[in-house]
Structure formats: C-alpha cells, structure tokens
N, C-alpha and C positions, 0 to 999 in steps of 0.2 A: 659726534658722528653718527648719523642714522645708519643702522645696519639691517633693517628689516628688508626682506625679499632678496637679499644678496645671496648668491650661490657660491659655495666653497667646494673645490675639488680636493682630492687627495694630494699630498705633497710627496712626490717620489723623484729621486734623481735630480733635485734642484729646481723642480717646477711643479706647478699645479697641474693635475692630470685627472682625466675622467676615470671612474671605477670600471672595472671589467664588466660588471653586471649592469651598469647604468643606473643603479639604485641611488636615489636621493632621499634624505630624511628631512621632514619639515620640523624645524625647531620653533618653539614658542617661548616667550619670556615668562619665567615662573611667577613673577610678581604681578603680571597683568593678563596673561593668557594671549597677548598679542603676537602675531606672526613675527619671527625674528630672522630666520635664514633657512636656506636649504643646503644640506651638507651631503657630500658623497659618502656612501658607506662602502668600505672595502670588503672584499671576500678573500678566500685563500689565495687565488692567483695574484691578487694585488700585493699580498704579503710576500709572495714569491718574488715579484718584481722589485719590491722595496729591499728585500734581503740581498738580491742580486746587485742592486745599485750600491748598497752599503758595502758589500764585499769588494766591488770594483774600486770604490773610493779608498777602502782600507789598503788594498794592494797597489793603489795608484796614487793620485794626488794627495789625499789626506794622509796616507801612510808615509809619504815623503815630506810632509810638512814638518819643519824643525820645531822644537819646543818653543823657541822665542816667537815664532810666527803663530803658533797655536795660542799663546798668551795674548798676542796682539789682537787676534780675531775675537777671542772671548771678551776682551775689554771693548772692542768695537761693537759687539753685540749688546753689551751692557749699555754703551752709549746710545745705541739705537732704541733700546727699551726706554731710556730716559727721554729721548727726543719724541717718542710716540706714546708718552705716558697717558695723556688724556684719552686717546683712542683705545689703548689697551685696557684701561680701567673701565671705561664705559662698556666696552665689548664684554668684559668679564662680568660686570654687574648685570647687564641684560641677559647674559647666557646662564648665569648661576643664580641670580636673585638676591645675593647678599648685599649688605649695606656698603656703599662706596667708601665709607670711612675705613672699613676693614680691608677692602680691596686695595686702597692706596697703600696701606701698610704692607700688604702682601707683595705689591708691585715693588716697593722699596727693597724688600728682602730678595726678590727675584733678581734685581740689579746687583745687589751685593753678593749673591751666590756666584754669579759669573765673575765678579771682580775677585772674590776670594780664590776661586779655583784658577783664574788666570795667573794670580800671584803664586799659588801653590805649585804650579808647574815647576818652579825653580827647585822644589824639594824632591823631585823625582830623581833618584840616584841609587845606584848599586853600591857595593862596598868591595874592598879587596884586602887580602892579606896572604902572606906566605903560610903554607901549611906544613913546612918541613922539607929539608933537603932542597931540591931544585924545583919543587912544585909551588905554583902560585895560583891562588883562587881569586876570581872576581865574579861579580854578579851583574846581570843586566835586568832592567825593568822594561817590559814590553807590554803593549796594549793587550787586553784580554781577547779582543776581536770584535765581532759584530754583536751588539747588545740589543736585546729586546727589552723595551721598557713600557710599563703599563701604569697610567696615572688615573686617579679617581676623579669623580665629578665635583668634589667639594672645594678643591684648591687647584684647578687646572693650570692657571698661570704660574703660580708659585711652585707647584709640584713638578711641572715640566722642567723648570730650571734646576730643581733638586736632582732630577735625573740626568738632564743633558750636560750640566756643567762639569761634574767630575768625569763622566765618560769621555767627553771631548777633550778635557784637559789631559787625560791619560793617553789620548791618541786613538781611542776606539771610534767606531761609527755606530749609528743608532737607527733603529726602527722603533718608533714610539707610537703606542696606541693610546690616545686619549679616550675618555668615556664617550659613547655615542651621543649623549645629551649635551656635553660641554666641550666640544673640540675647538672652538673658535680661536681662543688665545694661543693655543699650541700651533695651529695652522698659520696664524699671523706671525708668530715668532719665527717659524721656519722660513717664511718669506723674508723677514728682516735679516736672518742669518745669511740667506743667499745674497741679499743686497750688499752686505758688508764684506762678502768675499769668501764665505765658506764654500768649499768645492762641492759640486753636485754629488749627491749620494752620502755625504757625511751625516746629514740629518734627513730622515724620512718620517712622515706622519701619516698614519693609516687608521682613521676612526672606523669603528665597526663594533658589532656585538661581541662581547667577551667569549661566549661559548664557541664562536666561529673564528673570529679574527685573533682574539687573545690566545685561544687554545692552539691555533695553528702556529702562531708566533713562538709560543713556548716550546712546542714540539719540533720546530723547524731545525733540520740538521745543519743549516748554515748559520745558526745563532749559537754563540758560545756562552753568553751570560744573560740572565734575566733579573730585572729589578722591578718589584711590584709594590705598590701601595694600595691597600683596599681591605676588604673584610677578611677575617680569619678563615671563614669557610672557603672563600676563593683562594686564599693563600695555600690552604691545604691541598686543594685541587692542583694548583700550579706546581707544588712540590712533587706531586704524583706524576704530572705530565712531563716535568723536567728530568725525572729520574732516569729515563731510558738513555738520554744523551749525557748524563752526569754533568748537567749545566751548573755553573756557579750561580748562586742565588743571593739576593738581598730582599728580604720580606719585611715590610713595615705594615703591621696589621691592626686589628681592633684594639680598643681600650675601654676600661671602665675605671677611670683614674680617681684616686681618693684625694680629697682636700681636707687636711686634718687641722682642726682649730682647737688649740688648748685655751683654757680659761685665762692664762696669763698673756695670751696674744694681744696685740694692739688692734682692737676692733675697728678703729677708724681706718686702718689699712686693710684688715682682713675681710671686712664685710664687702666693700666695693670691689676689692680684688677677687673675691670669691664669686661675686655676681658676674664680673667680666669673664672669669675662667670657664664658665659654662655657657654664657649667652652670647659671647662676642661674635660667633659665627653661626648664630641661631642654633647652637649646640651640635652643628654638623661638623664635628672635628674629632679625630681619633683620640687626641689627648685631652679633650674637654674634661674638666674635673667635675664629673656628673654625680659622684658620691661625695657628699659633704659630711664629714665626720666631726661631730662637735662634742666637747667634753660636757658631761651631764650638768654641772652647776650653771653653765652658760647657755644651755640648749634653748630654752624658751625665749630668752632675750635675743639670741642670735637669729632664731627662726623669724621672729617678728621684724627685726631690722633687715635681714636678708630679703624677706618676702616683700617688704615695703619698697625697697630699692628695685627689686626685680619687676614688681608690678608697675613701677613708674617708668620703665624703659620705653623709649619711643619706638614703636613698631610701625613700619609703613614703607613708603616709596623708597626703594634702595638707592635711587639717584639723589635723594635729598641728603645734603651733608649732615643734617641734624638727626637723621635716622640712626638708631643704635642696633636694631634687630631687623633684618630684611626678611625676605620670603624663604621658605623651604624650597627644595629643588623641584617639587612637584606635589600635586594634590594627592597622588597615590602615596607618596612618602609621608605626607601629613597624616593620612589615615592610619598609617603604621604607627607613627608617633602617638597619635591620640589613642590608638588601641592599647599601647603600653600604659598610658595614664589611666584608662579605664581598668586595666588589670591591677594597677596600683590601688585604686579604690577598692576593688574586690578583695585584694590582699590585706586591706585594713589600714592603708596609709591615708593621711588626711591631705586633701588638695587645698593648700592654703591660699594659693593665687593661681590664676590661669586655668588651664584644663578644659577649655571650651574651644570648639571650632568656630572661628569668626565667620560672619556672613560677608559676601562680596567677592570680588575677583581676586585671583592670586592664591598662592599656597601658604598664606601666613598662618602662624600659630603663636599664641602668646607665651612669654616666659612663664614657666609653670614650676611650682614648688610642691613636692610631695614630702610631708613631714611625718614624724612618728613612725618611721619605717625601720625595718629590720634588714640586716645584710643578707639574710637568706631569701628575701623576696626576689621575684623575677626582675622587678624594677631596679634592684641593686646589683644583680648579677649579669643581666643582658644589656648589650649596647643599644640604647634607644636611638641615638644619633639625632637628637632634636633638642629644643630648648627646655629640657626637663631636668631639674635637680632633685635628687633623692637625699634627704637630710636624715642622718643616722646618729643617735647618741652613743657615746662611749664613756667608760668609767675611769680609766687611768691609762698611762702610757702603754702598758702591756696590752690592754684591751684594744687600744687604737691601732697598734701594730698588727694584732691578730686580725682585726676587721679589714684593715688596709690590704693585707696579704691574702685574705680569703676571697680570691678572685682568680679566674683562669687567665686574666690579663695582667700585664705589668709594663705599661708604657710610660706613664708620668705620675708624679705625686707632688703635692705641695704641703708644706708644714708651716703652721703659724704658731710661734712661741717666743716668749721673751728670754728663754733659757738657751743660750748658745750650745751648751753641751747636749741638751735634749735634741736640738735641731740636728746636730751632727750624728747623734746616736740613731735617730730615725732615718737619716739619709743612708746609713749603713744597713739598717734592719729592714727597710721597706724594699720589696723586690720590684723595682721599676728601673727603666733605662735612664730616666732623668728625674731628679728630685730637686724641687725649688724650696728654699728656706726663706720665708718672709718676703716672697715676691712671686707674682703669678705667671711670669713669662716662660716660654717653653723652648723656642727654636731660634738659634743664631748661627749664621755662617761661621764655620770653624769649630763649633761645639757639636760633638757626636750626638746623634739623635736616633733612637731605636728602642726596641722593647725586650723585656724578659718574657718567659713563658709563651703563651699563645698570642702575644703581641708581636711575635716575629723574631728575626735575628738579622745580624748585620747592622751597620750604622750608616746613616745619611749625614750630610752636611760637614763632616770632619775630614781630617787628613786620612783617617781610617777608610773613608769612602773612596778616596783617590786610590789608595793601595788596593782596594777590592776590585778596581777596574784594571789592575796591572798583574801580569804574570812575572814571577822571578825565575830567571834562568841562571844556573850556576855554570861557570866555565873554569876548568882546571887545566893549566898549561905547564909544560916543562920548560924551565929556563936554562937547562943544562946544555952545553954544546956537545956533550957526548951522546951517542945513540942510546935510545931508551930500550933496554933489553931486560925485562923483569924476570924471565926464565934463565937468564945467563946463557943464552944460546949463541 
C-alpha cells in the first residue's frame, strides 16, 4: 500500500479530526528520505477534547460495556490487525525504517497482546470473606479511570498494543500520544478499533511534541493514570509532572543491558544469539544487550566470531525480506550514535567492525563492535540506542555480577553457561527485571516486563499490568437483622 502524501488527522471521539491549530507535520521515510505523509499535530486544547471524550465514554457506553463484550471487542481488534497485516507492517516499516522481518514479528506480538488481555478479563475478580460476627467483607475491581499513555518511536505498533490492551481490558478509556515522528500505525489501529465496534471516546490518539502535548496530558486533572515508555530523563520529568495530581504511574525506561558469556557456554548458540540481541532492531531497543561481558579465556575468540557475524549482517532496504538491519530513525539520531563510537575510540576502545557513516540516502549505520572496553567508559554506561555493542572482559563469576550490576539501569540481562546452578545464581544476583538463561528473547504476552533502578517501575505485558489499571474497593456490610448500635445507645 502506497502511503506517501496521505494526510492523517488526530483521532478523537471515534473519528479523525482536524487539530485546533491546523498544524500538519511532514513525515519522510528514514530509509530513503522520500515524502511519506502529513500528520496533524495536537496542542493542549486537542488534549482537552480527547480527555473530555474519554471521560464521556468512561461514564457512558464504554463504562457500561460488560466484561464479556470487552473481551469480544479486543479479540475483534486482534482479528482486524491480522486482516490488515500487510498494510500495517508496510506502514510501520516506512514510518520507522526498521527491517520488515522485525516488524512482522512485532505485529505478531501486537495481535497476541490483544488476545492475551481479552482472555485475562476473566481473571478480574474481587474476593470476599466474613471478618467476624455479622460483618462480611467483599472487594470490587474497578477501572482506574482515564489513562494517559505515551509510546516511543522505536516500536510504535507493538508498544501501542502494550498500552491499549490492558487498559481497555480493565475498562479504562485512553488518550494515547505516539511520538510525533511515528504516529501512523497507532492512528490506523484506532480506526480499526472504531470499525470493529469500540465506542467513541474509548480510544483517542493525539500525536504531538512531548514538551507540549505529553506534558499537558500528564498534568491534566481529568487523567487518573499515566503509562510511559521512553528515556529515563523523560520518565523523571513525567514523575515530577504527575506528582501534583498523585497520578498512578507505570514507567518503562532506558537500559544498558548485559549479555554475560561464560567460557563453558555453547558458542554456536551464544554468538549468533548475542549478535541478534543487539542488532535486531538496529540497536534501537531499550532492552538491547549492548554490553557484552565475556569471560577472559574466551574473549579474543568470541570477539573475532561475534565481529565476523555482525559485519556480515545485511543492512539495506527495510522492505526487502532479506534485510536484517534497517535504517535508524533519522540522520540526526545517526550522528548521535556515531558520536558515541567516536567517544569510544577516544576512550581507548578498539573499533573492530563498523564505526563509519555510510554514503547515500537514508539514516543507515553499520553494526559496530567496540572491543577491549572497560565498564567505566561512557560507551558502557550510557544508552547509545543504536547498532553498537561494547565488549568487556571479566575474570570470574563474581566479577561478571559486579560488572553487570555497575549500571544505573536494570531492564534485561542474558546469561550463557552450561552450568544450570550458575545460571540460576546469576538470575538471582543480577539486578534486572528480566533475565534470560541460554536464550536471547525478551518479551512475551503474559510475562511481566519492566525494570529495576533507573529502568523504571511497574510491569507491562503481565497480569500485574491488568491489576495496575484497576482500583480495589473494599465493601464491609452487616448481615445482622438487628440494628447496628456500636455505642449501645
């Protein structure tokens, strides 16, 4: 489907609508620089309209929708994503620049996110028990309210479902702000939701600049809960803005995740999996294993094999099914990534492969390996968010744990070892929200995902997430037929 020159409005109260300011942003394809679309940019008054629509839906048709119907609608939206797979994947590739092989996998998870939470609705239940004498307690689970949700530019299709699915399953309504540069799949998903029967106002999409639209959404007195995925610096500002209203928060923030390779690990699995763990989304992923920690006896052999595989990855046209690494999001971001590589050189790391800005159109950057690095270097401590792996040697298990934990982040970690006891020991000792043992994968519907330390708090994707969109109300009732007279009057 060709999408160039198409105009997109805001999505408020069940329909596409013009922004109050009339402002449109021209989008280009990161991989080619070609014109892609023009998208309406929201302002504060558009957020006000969206929150008003969400409130009306919460107090009206969506609030009156029974759980079984919410489940049916979420399954119907999943079906619509499947039916429109080709369009959605191409839209995402053109808007974000990443390889279509990655986008197809993200689309598959997006579908399963809706299906998981559609089924999980059946788990929403309070409890009851007598508390002595004639008093009976029972609890109710009620939606948290109108939710403001902010998703990043690197996974707009998949992250939109991470946010929408549990909120809608809980009976909340949503005002979602996608990144200004990558709003197309979220806007299309809202259209599909309306087509399958979600009532007007249940889902509202307001692209716009974070300091204006995002900040106003977070501060808005009509919003009860905020869920944000993005940088740690922005997450800190969101906490500050949300504090006045004591809003409930889920923050999924940055990462500098370690990939720990022991000498007894199976290299035939560890090397290609480690390559995938950093380069599969051109490194533009919060949980990318960008710090590769390798036991000293294995170090040089591992670096040689890892670099050879990384250097052989196919970088190019993101719509080509054979492409393994697509474009970065923009040339500006590429300059930032390259700046870190240059910093690594200055710090004394060796650039084993990659590390040069290619000529030609698009924001491409080659898979890059920085070896003989130390964990104190900036390239090991700061989130580069690009296809750059920093390879660090360690001496023994204790040294590996120390290096893995010497980071302000704690989102993901992977351990490669043939010793099961060691794998489970490190899973307990590494401070990260998810630890993989002898496998590289990170996020699955139903498995809680989130961070320790400055990688945020709260969890996405699990039943815990559903509970985070619910309030618990306690009810205490007297079952006695006698008048209740505690003072004996």
